[in-house]
C-alpha positions in Angstrom: -116.9 32.7 78.1 -115.7 30.1 80.7 -116.7 26.3 80.0 -118.4 26.2 83.1 -120.9 28.4 81.9 -121.3 27.0 78.7 -122.7 23.9 79.9 -126.2 24.6 81.2 -129.8 23.7 80.0 -128.2 19.9 79.7 -131.0 17.1 80.4 -128.2 15.9 82.4 -126.3 16.6 85.3 -122.3 17.0 85.0 -120.2 15.5 87.5 -116.4 14.9 88.2 -114.7 12.8 90.9 -113.2 13.8 94.6 -109.6 14.0 93.3 -109.4 17.2 91.5 -107.5 19.4 93.6 -104.6 17.9 95.8 -106.9 17.6 99.3 -109.7 15.6 100.8 -113.4 15.3 100.0 -114.9 18.4 101.9 -112.7 21.0 100.1 -112.7 19.0 96.6 -116.7 19.6 96.8 -116.7 23.2 98.2 -114.2 23.7 95.1 -116.5 21.8 92.7 -119.8 23.1 93.9 -120.3 25.9 91.6 -118.6 24.2 88.7 -120.3 21.0 88.3 -123.7 19.2 89.7 -122.5 16.2 91.2 -119.4 14.5 92.9 -118.1 11.1 92.7 -116.4 10.2 96.1 -113.5 8.2 95.3 -112.7 6.2 98.5 -109.9 4.1 99.6 -109.5 1.7 103.0 -106.2 0.0 102.5 -105.9 -3.0 105.2 -103.5 -2.2 108.1 -103.0 1.2 106.0 -104.9 4.4 105.4 -108.2 5.1 104.3 -110.2 8.4 103.3 -113.7 7.2 104.8 -115.5 10.3 105.8 -116.6 10.4 109.6 -120.4 11.4 110.7 -119.4 15.6 110.6 -118.0 15.3 107.2 -120.8 13.6 105.8 -123.2 15.9 107.4 -121.4 19.4 106.1 -121.5 17.3 102.6 -124.9 16.7 103.0 -125.5 20.4 103.8 -123.6 21.6 101.1 -125.4 19.5 98.6 -128.9 20.9 100.1 -127.9 24.3 99.6 -126.6 24.2 96.4 -128.5 21.5 94.4 -125.6 19.3 94.5 -125.6 15.8 94.5 -123.1 12.8 95.2 -122.3 9.3 93.5 -120.3 7.3 95.6 -117.8 4.5 94.1 -118.0 1.6 96.3 -113.9 0.2 97.2 -113.5 -3.3 96.0 -114.7 -5.2 93.3 -117.4 -7.5 94.6 -116.5 -11.3 93.9 -118.6 -14.3 94.4 -117.8 -17.7 95.7 -114.6 -16.1 96.9 -114.6 -17.2 100.3 -113.1 -14.7 102.8 -113.0 -12.2 99.6 -116.4 -12.2 99.0 -117.7 -11.6 102.6 -114.6 -8.9 103.4 -115.9 -7.1 99.8 -119.8 -7.6 100.9 -118.9 -5.8 104.4 -116.7 -3.1 103.2 -119.6 -2.2 100.8 -122.1 -2.1 103.8 -119.9 0.1 105.8 -119.1 2.5 103.1 -123.1 2.6 102.2 -124.1 3.2 105.9 -121.4 5.9 105.9 -122.9 7.8 103.3 -126.5 7.2 103.6 -127.1 10.6 104.6 -126.1 12.0 101.3 -128.8 10.0 99.5 -126.7 9.3 96.7 -127.7 9.8 93.2 -125.9 6.5 92.8 -123.5 3.9 94.4 -121.2 2.5 91.6 -119.4 -0.8 91.6 -117.5 -3.5 89.7 -118.2 -7.3 89.3 -114.9 -9.3 89.7 -115.7 -11.9 86.8 -111.6 -12.5 86.0 -112.5 -16.4 86.5 -115.1 -16.4 83.7 -114.5 -13.2 81.5 -112.7 -15.8 79.0 -114.6 -16.7 75.7 -114.2 -20.2 76.3 -115.7 -20.0 79.8 -118.3 -23.2 80.2 -121.8 -21.6 80.0 -122.7 -23.8 83.2 -119.6 -21.9 84.8 -120.8 -18.6 83.4 -124.2 -19.1 84.5 -123.5 -19.9 88.1 -121.6 -16.8 88.4 -124.0 -14.8 87.1 -126.8 -16.2 89.6 -124.4 -16.1 92.5 -124.3 -12.1 91.1 -127.8 -11.7 91.2 -128.0 -12.9 94.6 -125.6 -10.5 96.2 -126.4 -7.8 94.3 -129.9 -8.0 95.4 -128.5 -8.3 99.1 -126.1 -5.4 98.6 -129.5 -3.2 97.0 -131.3 -3.6 99.8 -129.0 -1.3 102.1 -129.9 1.7 99.6 -132.4 3.9 99.1 -133.7 2.3 96.1 -132.5 -0.4 94.2 -131.8 1.4 91.0 -129.5 3.5 93.0 -127.0 0.7 92.7 -124.7 0.9 89.4 -123.1 -1.7 87.7 -120.1 -0.3 86.2 -118.5 -1.8 82.7 -114.5 -2.8 83.2 -111.7 -2.8 80.8 -110.8 -6.1 79.7 -114.3 -7.6 80.0 -116.6 -8.2 76.7 -118.7 -4.8 76.1 -122.2 -6.5 77.3 -120.6 -8.7 80.2 -122.6 -7.3 82.6 -125.8 -6.8 81.2 -127.1 -10.7 81.5 -126.9 -10.0 85.7 -128.4 -6.2 85.5 -131.3 -7.1 83.9 -132.3 -10.2 86.4 -132.1 -7.6 89.1 -133.8 -4.2 90.0 -129.9 -2.2 89.7 -129.0 0.1 87.3 -126.1 0.5 84.7 -122.9 2.6 84.9 -121.6 2.9 81.2 -117.9 3.5 81.0 -117.3 5.2 77.6 -113.8 5.6 78.2 -113.0 1.9 79.1 -115.1 1.3 75.5 -112.7 3.3 74.0 -109.8 1.6 75.6 -110.9 -1.9 74.6 -111.2 -0.2 70.9 -115.0 -0.9 71.2 -117.6 1.4 69.3 -119.4 2.7 72.6 -122.4 3.8 70.5 -124.3 0.5 70.2 -123.8 -0.5 73.7 -124.3 2.9 75.0 -127.6 3.2 73.4 -128.9 -0.4 74.8 -128.0 0.3 78.0 -129.0 3.5 77.9 -132.5 2.7 79.2 -130.9 1.1 82.8 -128.2 3.9 83.0 -128.0 6.0 86.0 -124.4 7.0 85.6 -122.0 7.2 82.4 -118.3 7.9 82.9 -116.3 9.8 80.3 -112.6 10.3 80.3 -109.6 10.7 77.4 -106.8 8.3 76.4 -103.4 9.6 75.9 -100.2 7.8 77.5 -102.8 6.8 80.2 -106.3 6.0 80.8 -108.3 8.6 82.9 -107.2 11.5 81.1 -108.5 14.9 79.4 -111.0 14.4 77.1 -109.1 17.0 75.0 -107.2 14.2 73.8 -110.1 12.8 71.9 -111.1 13.6 68.5 -114.5 15.4 67.5 -115.4 12.3 65.4 -115.3 10.0 68.7 -116.8 12.5 71.3 -119.6 14.1 69.5 -121.6 11.0 68.8 -121.9 10.2 72.4 -122.7 13.5 73.4 -125.3 13.7 70.6 -126.9 10.2 71.5 -126.9 11.9 75.6 -128.8 14.8 74.1 -131.1 13.5 72.0 -132.2 10.5 73.9 -132.5 12.3 76.1 -130.3 11.1 78.9 -131.4 12.5 82.3 -128.8 10.8 84.9 -124.9 12.0 86.0 -122.4 12.0 83.3 -118.9 11.8 85.3 -115.8 13.4 84.0 -113.7 11.0 85.5 -110.5 12.7 85.9 -107.9 13.4 88.3 -106.3 16.8 88.6 -107.4 20.4 88.1 -105.7 20.7 84.8 -107.5 17.5 83.1 -110.7 18.9 84.9 -111.0 22.3 83.2 -109.8 20.8 79.7 -112.1 18.1 80.2 -115.3 20.8 80.9 -113.9 22.6 78.0 -113.7 19.6 75.4 -117.4 18.9 76.3 -118.4 22.4 76.2 -116.9 22.4 72.6 -118.8 19.3 71.9 -122.2 20.3 73.1 -122.0 23.3 70.7 -120.8 21.6 67.9 -124.1 19.1 68.3 -126.2 21.7 68.8 -125.0 23.7 65.8 -125.6 20.8 63.7 -129.0 20.6 64.5 -129.9 24.1 63.4 
């Protein structure tokens, strides 16, 4: 049986990225529409360079494809949002608004974003400095959340190199959601289960990807002892958001789907 056919009757939606085949957004959506239930639009916009921002016709076609196949979209905002950083702050916010307005006809399941907290993530940061950064983030998230269908559609992602609960105090002061990236937690050597269990009530998207010679590799590289507890928690909660296999390329996608299907089978066999 094909792994695509072994991932039915799950409480959550399975998704992956818009970079599975070497083509643009729409060909990837057409390729994925019978294999997963959601596609994460990975967008780029290089200053004075190329971008892959969709035009209105592409968005309309993606929306039609989604309506016909119960296929949803998540949209990854381009720039890490920075607060109290002068022109960089305004540029990131303007870019976020542009992407949200372009993709609004898709009624995305979630808009994913990073908070740029490099200046305050060190353990020795003064409490007053951290509190000021958190307050600025809350105000900025409230601003961006006003541009989406519902504030819960805005999801803040945890990043590698940060404390696991770094964004939690900000999220809890807003109406926005969480995007829990399990791969980033694995990369930093953290057990993802306590963190995921705490964040799950506010989580709209979970990112899952394996580690090998690089990040965002196939899930096939992860041991069952690492993967199965995560899948078990998502199944038993039950989690009803999107689980995105955040990999790039057809081979990593296919092997990740197979690894996920195997994990689901092991968890369900243990339950019997």
